[in-house]
C-alpha positions in Angstrom: -0.2 0.0 0.0 1.3 3.5 -1.0 0.3 5.7 1.9 1.4 8.9 -0.2 -1.9 8.5 -1.8 -3.9 8.4 1.3 -5.1 10.9 3.5 -7.2 10.7 6.5 -8.8 13.5 8.7 -10.5 13.4 11.8 -11.9 16.2 13.8 -13.7 17.0 16.9 -14.9 20.3 18.2 -16.9 21.7 20.9 -18.5 25.2 21.8 -17.4 24.8 25.6 -19.5 25.2 28.7 -19.6 29.0 28.5 -20.8 29.7 24.7 -24.1 29.8 23.1 -22.4 28.8 19.5 -19.4 27.1 18.2 -17.3 29.2 15.6 -14.4 26.7 15.1 -14.5 25.8 11.4 -12.5 22.8 9.9 -12.5 21.9 6.1 -10.6 20.3 3.6 -10.3 20.0 -0.2 -9.3 16.5 -1.1 -8.5 17.3 -4.7 -5.9 19.8 -3.6 -4.6 18.0 -0.6 -5.2 21.1 1.9 -6.9 21.2 5.3 -7.9 24.0 7.3 -8.5 24.6 10.8 -9.9 28.0 12.2 -10.3 28.7 15.8 -13.2 31.0 16.4 -12.9 34.1 18.6 -16.1 33.2 20.9 -17.3 36.2 22.6 -15.0 38.6 20.8 -16.6 42.1 19.2 -15.1 42.2 15.7 
């Protein structure tokens, strides 16, 4: 088996106990070999 052709992504996120919503984002583009993780700024006024 050639592992260079295999990509597995696992993710778990939580809003926690103090927030009403979860602003974290996890995404991927399999065809491009790109994964993105953005940590939300919960409670921060932009």
